[in-house]
N, C-alpha and C positions, 0 to 999 in steps of 0.2 A: 504494500500500500504506500502511495506517495506521502511524503511528510513535508509540510511547509517549513522552510528553514529561514527565510528572510522576507521582510517587507520594508521597503525603503522609499520614502517620498522625497523628491528633490526638485529644486528650481535651477536647471542648468544655465550656465552662462556661455553662450557661443556655440552650444552643441547643435548639430544639424543632422538631418536624415534626408536621403533622396527617395521620394515616393511620388506616386501619381497625383497630380492636381486636377480635380474635376473642372475647375474654372479655366486653367491654362490648357487643359487637354494635352498634358505632356508630363513627363517625369521632371520634377524640379527640386531644388534644394528647399527644405523647410527648416526653419528655426524651431528648436524644441523649447517650448515655453514652460512646461512642467512634465515631470516624469514620476511614475510609481512603478517600482520593480518588485515582483514577487518571485521567490525561488522555491524549488522543490528538489528533493533527492529521494531516489527509490532505494530498495534494499540492496541493489547491486552497486550502489555508489554512483549511479549516473545522475547528473544534475540537469535540471530544466528550469528555465526562467521565462517570464513574460514581462515585457515592458509596455506600460500604458502611457502613451505620449499625447499631450496636447501640443499641436504644432501649428506653425503659420508659414504659408508659402512666401518665400523671399521675392517672388515676382509680383503676383496679384494681391498678396497679403491676406488671402482667404485663410481662415482658421479651420482646422480639421482635427480628427482624432485618429490615432494610429495605434494598433496593437501588434507588436512583433514578438514572436516566440523563437526561442533558441534552446539548444541542449548540448551537452558534452558529446553527444553522438555525432554532431555536425562540426567537429573541430576543423580548422583550416590554418594555414601558415600565413602570418602577416607578411606581405611582400616587402614592406619597408624595414621591419625589425627582425624578421625570421622567427618571431615568437609564435607559439601555438595560441590560437584564440578561438572562442566559441563563435560559430557562424550563425547568422540569422537564418532561420529555416523558412519562416512564413511571415508575411505582413498583411494585415487587413486595414483598410482605410475607410473611415466613416465621415460624413454620410457616404453611402454606396454611390459609385459613379459609373457611368457607361464608358468604361475604359476601351474595350475592344470595338465598340460600335456606338459612337457618339450619336445623340439625338439628331434627327434630320431638321433642317431649318423650317420654320413656319409650322411646326407640328401642332402648335397651339390653335391653329385655324380649324382643326378637326373638332367635332362635337366633344364636349367635356368628358363624358364617360369613355369615349373611344380614345381620346388623348391620354387619359389616365391609364387605360389598359395598355396602350402602346408604350407609355413611359415605363410602367412596371415590367412589361415583357422585355424591353430593351435592357433594363437593369438586371433582370434575371439571367439573360443570356450572357451579358458581359461579366457577370460574377459567377458563372459556371453553375447556375441553378437550372440544370438542363430539363428536368421534368416540368418545372413551372414554366420555363421558356417555351417548351413544346405545346403545353396546354394554352399558353397565352397567344401563340400564333394562331391557333384554331379559333380561339375566342374572338380575336380581332376580326377575322374574316366573317364569322357569324354575326358579330355586332354590326358590321358595316351592312351586311345583307338585311338585317332586321331594321336598321335605321333608314334604309332606302326602300323598305317595304317590298323586298324581293319575294316572289311567290314560289311556293313549293312545300312539299311535306317534310323535306329534310334539307340539310345543307347542300348536298349534291344538286338537288333540284333548284335551290335558290341561286346557286352560282350559275347554273345554266340559264336561269331567268335573267340574270345580269347580262349575260352574253346576248340573249334574245332581244333585250331592250337596248343593246349597243352602249351600255355603260362601260363595258370593257370589251376588248377584242376576244376572238375565239382562242387565240394563242394564250392570252392572259388567263382566260377561264380555265384552260387545261392546266396551267401552272397552279392556279388556286385549288384545283381538284387534287393536285399532288400534295399541297399543304394540308388539305382536309384529311387526306389519308395519313400523313405524318402525325397530325394531331390525334387521329383515332388510335394510331399505334400507341401513343403515350397514354391517352385516357383509358383505353380498354385493355391494353396489354402491358402497361408499365414499361414501355420501351423508351429509353432516353436517347435521342439523336445527338450526334456530336455537336460541339459548339460551332464548328465550321459550317455544318449543314444548317444549323439554326440561324447563324448569321446571314447566310444566303437567303433563307426563308424570310428573315426579317426585311431584307432588301426588297423582296417581292411585295411584302405587306406595305412597305413604305411607298412603293410605286403605286399600289392600289389607293393608299390614302392621298397621295398627291393628285392622282387622276380624278378621284371622286370628290375630294373636299378642297384641297389646297389650291390647285390651279383655277377652279371656278371662282374661288374667293378672291384670288389675285386678279382674275379677269374682271371682276366687278369693280375693281378700283381703277382700272385703266380708262383713259378718256374715250368716250364714244365717238365714232365717226359721224360727222355731220352730213346729213343728206344735202345734195346739191339743189340749189333753188331752181 
């Protein structure tokens, strides 16, 4: 059984850590504003520690929270001193950000429930929550069909109705049917598709949202062509 051996709260001066910044959409240096370290040791003498860091990006100055875990199992050699040191094994940054797949521009032009569903699905896929991401992809397609009053007894029929009404092309409809099947695999058979496949699926969903909501909304803001006298 693990045994807590240390708890130490500090306010570092000048300490930094390189982590992903959701505002800058890049890995940047963050100043460590406050740190709490907890340590554990198991019966085999292996040590584990967690650092809970309040940090601020040195670029955009956004404040975030970072948890980094390390253990004596992950030792590495310091390239500058040659000393053995404990390597950081995992880092988690909060609030969760869409690191692998940033939110598309103008997403807020979608209806509020669909925007929230898209936002949460994007976060899930970017943070390797693959089951939730797969379910979210299917839910977005179904929500768009419902919001646009697509007709049919099931999602397959409603996608076909979208094609018949020329809201999307036949090729786009075929791709949405593929997303529907992927979602069914997750919902009914607990199959988690890879992050790469879900990222591609999300690109298709974004194309759907741009076609159905964003481009028409942008079009309404453009000057109308005046009829000749």
